[in-house]
C-alpha positions as CSV (number, residue, x, y, z in Angstrom):
1,M,99.4,33.3,97.6
2,L,97.9,36.7,98.3
3,P,94.7,37.3,96.7
4,P,95.3,40.0,93.7
5,S,94.2,43.5,93.8
6,A,91.0,44.5,92.9
7,D,89.0,48.3,92.1
8,L,86.2,48.6,94.1
9,T,84.4,51.0,92.2
10,P,81.9,48.4,90.6
11,L,81.3,46.9,94.1
12,N,79.5,49.9,95.9
13,S,76.3,51.0,94.9
14,F,77.4,54.7,95.3
15,G,80.5,53.9,92.7
16,L,82.6,55.5,95.0
17,P,86.4,54.7,93.9
18,G,89.0,53.1,95.4
19,R,91.2,49.5,95.7
20,A,91.3,46.9,97.9
21,Q,94.8,45.8,98.0
22,H,94.1,42.3,98.5
23,L,90.2,41.2,97.9
24,L,89.1,37.5,98.7
25,R,85.6,36.8,97.1
26,V,84.2,34.4,100.6
27,E,82.1,31.6,98.9
28,S,81.7,28.8,101.7
29,V,83.0,28.8,105.4
30,G,85.3,26.1,104.7
31,Q,87.3,28.6,101.9
32,L,87.7,31.4,104.6
33,S,88.6,29.2,107.4
34,A,91.1,27.4,105.1
35,A,92.4,30.6,103.8
36,L,92.6,32.4,106.8
37,A,95.2,29.1,108.3
38,A,97.4,30.7,106.2
39,P,99.8,33.5,108.5
40,E,100.2,36.0,105.9
41,L,96.5,36.2,105.5
42,A,95.6,36.1,109.0
43,A,97.9,39.0,109.6
44,L,96.5,41.4,107.4
45,P,93.8,43.6,108.4
46,R,90.3,42.7,107.6
47,T,87.5,44.8,105.9
48,L,83.6,42.8,105.3
49,L,81.9,43.9,102.5
50,G,78.7,42.6,101.5
51,G,76.6,43.7,98.6
52,G,78.0,47.3,99.2
53,S,74.9,49.3,98.7
54,N,75.8,50.5,102.4
55,V,79.1,51.8,102.4
56,I,81.3,54.6,101.8
57,V,84.7,53.9,99.7
58,S,86.8,56.6,101.4
59,G,89.8,55.4,99.3
60,D,91.7,52.7,99.0
61,I,91.8,50.1,101.7
62,E,94.6,48.6,103.2
63,G,94.9,44.8,104.2
64,L,92.5,42.0,103.4
65,V,88.7,43.1,101.9
66,L,86.5,39.6,102.3
67,Q,83.6,39.8,99.8
68,V,81.0,37.9,101.0
69,A,79.6,36.0,98.4
70,I,78.1,32.7,100.2
71,R,75.0,31.2,98.5
72,G,71.9,28.7,99.2
73,R,68.6,29.2,100.4
74,E,66.0,26.3,101.4
75,V,63.1,25.4,103.7
76,L,64.3,24.3,106.7
77,A,60.8,23.0,107.8
78,R,56.9,23.4,108.3
79,E,56.1,24.0,112.0
80,G,52.4,24.4,112.3
81,R,51.6,28.1,111.4
82,S,55.5,28.8,110.8
83,I,58.0,28.0,108.2
84,L,61.4,27.8,108.7
85,V,63.8,29.3,105.9
86,R,67.6,30.0,105.6
87,A,69.9,31.5,103.2
88,G,73.2,32.3,102.5
89,A,74.8,36.1,103.7
90,G,75.7,36.7,99.8
91,E,72.3,36.1,98.6
92,S,70.6,39.1,97.3
93,W,67.9,40.3,99.5
94,H,65.2,41.6,97.2
95,A,65.3,38.1,95.4
96,F,65.4,36.2,98.8
97,V,62.5,38.2,99.4
98,E,60.8,37.1,96.1
99,W,61.7,34.0,96.8
100,T,60.1,33.6,100.1
101,L,56.8,34.3,98.8
102,A,57.3,31.7,96.1
103,Q,57.5,29.5,99.0
104,Q,54.5,30.8,100.7
105,A,56.2,31.8,103.1
106,Y,55.0,35.3,104.5
107,G,56.4,38.2,106.2
108,L,59.3,39.7,104.7
109,E,57.0,41.4,101.7
110,N,57.0,45.0,103.3
111,L,61.3,44.7,102.8
112,A,61.1,44.3,99.1
113,L,63.4,46.1,97.0
114,I,66.0,47.1,99.6
115,P,69.3,46.5,98.2
116,G,72.0,44.4,99.2
117,S,72.5,41.3,101.4
118,V,70.6,38.6,103.4
119,G,74.0,38.7,105.4
120,A,73.6,42.5,106.2
121,S,69.9,42.2,107.3
122,P,71.2,41.2,111.0
123,I,73.8,44.0,111.1
124,Q,71.9,46.5,109.9
125,N,68.3,45.4,111.1
126,I,67.0,46.5,107.8
127,G,63.6,47.7,108.0
128,A,60.8,49.6,106.0
129,Y,57.1,50.2,105.6
130,G,56.4,49.0,109.1
131,V,58.6,46.0,109.4
132,E,61.8,45.0,110.5
133,A,63.9,42.0,109.7
134,G,65.0,41.5,113.3
135,E,61.4,40.6,113.8
136,R,61.4,37.5,111.6
137,I,65.3,36.2,112.3
138,E,65.0,33.1,114.1
139,T,69.1,32.6,114.4
140,V,72.1,34.3,112.6
141,E,75.4,32.0,111.7
142,C,78.6,33.4,112.3
143,F,82.1,32.6,111.5
144,D,84.6,33.8,114.4
145,F,88.0,35.1,113.4
146,A,89.6,34.3,116.4
147,T,89.0,30.9,116.4
148,R,88.2,30.2,113.2
149,A,85.3,28.4,114.0
150,S,81.4,28.9,113.5
151,F,78.5,29.5,116.2
152,S,74.6,30.6,115.8
153,L,73.3,33.3,118.2
154,S,69.3,33.5,118.5
155,G,67.3,36.5,117.3
156,R,67.2,37.5,121.0
157,E,70.8,37.2,121.5
158,C,71.4,39.7,118.6
159,A,69.9,42.9,120.8
160,F,68.0,44.4,117.7
161,G,67.2,47.7,118.1
162,Y,66.4,50.6,115.4
163,R,69.0,50.0,112.5
164,D,71.3,48.3,115.2
165,S,72.5,44.9,116.4
166,C,75.1,43.5,118.5
167,F,77.0,43.3,115.3
168,K,77.4,46.9,115.5
169,H,78.8,47.0,118.9
170,R,80.1,44.0,120.9
171,L,80.9,41.7,117.6
172,A,81.9,44.4,115.5
173,G,85.2,43.4,113.5
174,R,85.1,40.0,115.0
175,V,82.6,38.4,112.8
176,L,81.6,37.7,109.8
177,V,77.7,36.4,109.1
178,T,77.5,33.7,106.9
179,A,74.4,32.9,107.0
180,V,70.6,33.9,108.5
181,T,67.4,31.7,109.3
182,F,64.1,33.5,109.5
183,R,60.6,32.0,110.8
184,L,58.2,33.1,108.5
185,D,54.1,33.0,108.6
186,A,52.5,29.9,106.8
187,E,49.2,31.7,106.6
188,P,49.0,35.4,105.0
189,A,48.9,38.5,107.4
190,P,50.0,41.3,105.3
191,R,51.0,44.9,107.5
192,Y,50.1,47.9,105.5
193,A,49.5,50.6,107.5
194,Y,52.2,52.8,106.3
195,A,50.6,55.0,104.9
196,D,52.5,55.5,101.6
197,L,51.8,51.8,101.3
198,R,48.4,52.0,102.2
199,H,47.7,54.6,99.4
200,E,49.2,52.8,97.0
201,L,47.3,49.7,97.8
202,E,43.8,52.4,97.8
203,Q,45.2,53.3,94.3
204,R,45.2,49.7,93.0
205,G,42.0,48.9,94.3
206,C,43.5,46.4,97.1
207,T,40.9,46.4,99.9
208,T,42.0,43.1,101.1
209,P,45.7,43.1,99.6
210,T,47.5,39.7,99.3
211,P,51.4,39.6,100.8
212,Q,52.1,39.6,97.0
213,D,50.2,42.5,96.5
214,V,52.0,44.2,99.4
215,F,55.2,43.1,97.8
216,D,54.3,44.9,94.3
217,A,53.1,48.2,95.8
218,V,56.6,48.3,98.1
219,C,58.4,47.8,95.0
220,T,56.2,50.5,93.2
221,V,56.6,52.9,96.0
222,R,60.4,52.3,96.4
223,Q,61.0,52.9,92.6
224,R,59.0,56.3,92.9
225,K,60.3,57.6,95.6
226,L,64.0,56.2,95.3
227,P,67.0,56.2,92.6
228,D,68.0,53.2,91.0
229,P,72.0,52.5,92.0
230,A,72.2,51.5,88.7
231,R,71.4,54.3,86.8
232,I,72.8,57.1,89.8
233,G,75.3,56.3,92.6
234,N,73.5,56.0,96.1
235,A,73.7,54.1,99.5
236,G,69.5,54.6,99.8
237,S,68.4,56.5,103.0
238,F,71.5,58.0,104.3
239,F,70.7,59.1,107.2
240,K,68.6,57.0,110.4
241,N,65.4,58.8,111.3
242,P,66.5,60.4,114.6
243,L,65.2,59.7,118.2
244,V,64.8,62.8,120.2
245,D,62.8,62.6,123.7
246,A,59.2,64.1,123.9
247,A,60.0,67.4,125.1
248,L,62.2,68.4,122.4
249,A,59.5,66.8,120.0
250,A,56.8,69.0,121.6
251,R,58.8,72.2,121.4
252,L,59.9,71.5,117.5
253,R,55.9,70.7,116.9
254,D,55.0,74.0,118.7
255,E,57.4,75.9,116.1
256,Y,56.5,73.4,113.1
257,P,53.0,72.3,113.5
258,E,53.7,70.4,110.0
259,L,56.2,68.5,111.8
260,V,56.3,64.3,110.7
261,A,56.9,62.9,113.9
262,Y,56.1,59.4,115.6
263,A,55.8,58.6,119.1
264,Q,57.7,55.2,120.3
265,A,56.8,53.0,122.9
266,D,59.5,54.2,125.4
267,G,58.4,57.7,125.5
268,R,60.4,58.6,122.7
269,V,59.6,60.4,119.6
270,K,61.0,59.4,115.8
271,L,61.4,61.8,113.9
272,A,61.6,62.1,110.1
273,A,65.1,62.9,109.0
274,G,64.0,63.4,105.0
275,W,61.7,66.2,106.5
276,L,64.2,68.0,108.5
277,I,66.6,67.9,105.3
278,E,64.0,69.0,103.1
279,R,63.0,71.8,105.8
280,C,67.0,73.2,105.3
281,G,66.5,73.3,101.9
282,W,69.0,70.9,100.7
283,K,66.4,68.5,98.7
284,G,67.6,68.6,94.7
285,R,70.8,70.7,95.8
286,R,74.3,69.9,94.5
287,L,78.0,70.3,95.7
288,G,79.6,69.6,92.7
289,P,79.1,65.6,91.5
290,V,77.2,64.8,94.8
291,G,73.8,66.1,95.7
292,V,70.9,65.3,97.6
293,Y,67.9,63.6,95.4
294,D,65.4,65.6,94.0
295,R,62.8,63.1,95.3
296,Q,63.8,62.2,98.6
297,A,65.6,64.2,100.7
298,L,66.7,61.3,102.6
299,V,69.0,60.1,100.0
300,L,72.8,61.2,98.9
301,V,73.6,60.7,95.1
302,N,76.8,60.8,93.2
303,H,75.7,62.7,89.8
304,G,79.1,61.1,88.4
305,G,82.8,61.1,89.2
306,A,82.4,62.3,93.0
307,T,84.6,60.4,96.0
308,G,83.9,59.0,99.1
309,A,85.4,62.5,100.5
310,E,82.9,64.5,98.8
311,V,80.1,62.5,99.9
312,L,81.2,62.9,103.6
313,A,81.4,66.3,103.2
314,L,77.8,66.9,101.7
315,A,76.9,64.8,104.8
316,A,78.3,67.0,107.1
317,A,77.4,70.1,105.7
318,I,73.6,68.8,106.0
319,R,74.3,67.5,109.4
320,A,75.8,71.1,110.4
321,D,72.5,72.7,109.2
322,V,70.0,70.2,110.8
323,E,71.5,70.3,114.0
324,A,71.4,74.4,113.9
325,R,68.0,74.7,112.9
326,F,66.3,72.3,115.2
327,G,68.7,70.9,117.6
328,V,68.9,67.3,116.3
329,T,72.1,65.3,115.5
330,L,71.4,63.0,112.4
331,E,73.6,59.8,112.2
332,Q,74.2,58.3,108.9
333,E,73.9,54.5,108.2
334,P,76.3,53.8,105.6
335,V,79.4,52.6,106.6
336,V,82.9,54.5,106.0
337,L,85.4,52.3,104.3
C-alpha cells in the first residue's frame, strides 16, 4: 500500500505551502529497507526531508517524500580525553547538543540552538561562532538506495568544506543519513573568540567560561538576532558568506573601509553576506508577504501566507543587487523542494 498524501506546510520552518504525493515517516533503517523492497515504492522519485529548517517548499512534490525520524542517542565509549557519542538522524540537533553537555562531552556548545536534525549536520556541515560540525564528526552512517544496504563514512571521507560535504555532490540523492557519531572532549576547552559571543560572556562577567556558559551565551545571542520559526517563518541564514579572492576583497576594502571580512587559510577572504545585503538597503524591507528580518539581514522571513516562489523572487532580487554593487555572487543555503 502506498503511503498517504500529506500537507508539508507544518513540516517546514518557513511555513510554505505544498503537499507530498506520498509521505513516509522513516523511524528505522529496517523499516525503510522493507518499504523500498515494494516495487511500487522503489519506482517513485524520492525527496528527503529532515527537520524542514533548511528547505524552501516551492509547491507540491510528486513521488515519495521520506521524512527522517530515526531517534536514539548514546555514549559509545570514553577513550582517554575523548568521548564518542552517537545519535539517530531524526534527533533534534539542539536537544542533542544540550544532552552532550549533560554527559560531560564537550565541543558542540557553540552550535546550540541551530534548528533542524542531527542528520542534517554532516550534509550541511553546520557551523556557528567559530565551530563546524565536521570538526567533530567521527563517522556518518548511511542507507544506500541502490543496494538497500547500510554503510559508514569516516569524517575525512565526507569531504567537509564551508557549508559543504560529499552529500551535496557525489552522494546527492543516492543515500539517506541514518546516524552520526561525534568525537567530543572529556575535558572542557571552550572556544569563544567570536566577537558577539565574547561580548555576551563579558556582559555576564564570565572571565573563564565553562562549556555551559558558552552554550547559554550562544542561545542568548541567537535569540536576540534571529527570529523564532514558531513565531515567524524562516530558514535561518539564507545565504552563505561568500568566499572571494584576495584581490577583490582588497578593492572592496579600499571602497568600503568598514567591510566585514575574514582572511582564510587558502588565501581567499570570507565576506559577511549580511553586511553586503544590509548595505544594499534590504534589511527590514518587504516584498508582499516576504521580507528581510529587521534584526539580521541574512535571514528572509515569511510574514504570513507566502509561497516558495515569493521567497525565491525576494532572494533573486537581493542577489542581483549585491552582485551589481559589489561584484559578489551570493549562494543560498536552503534547498528548494
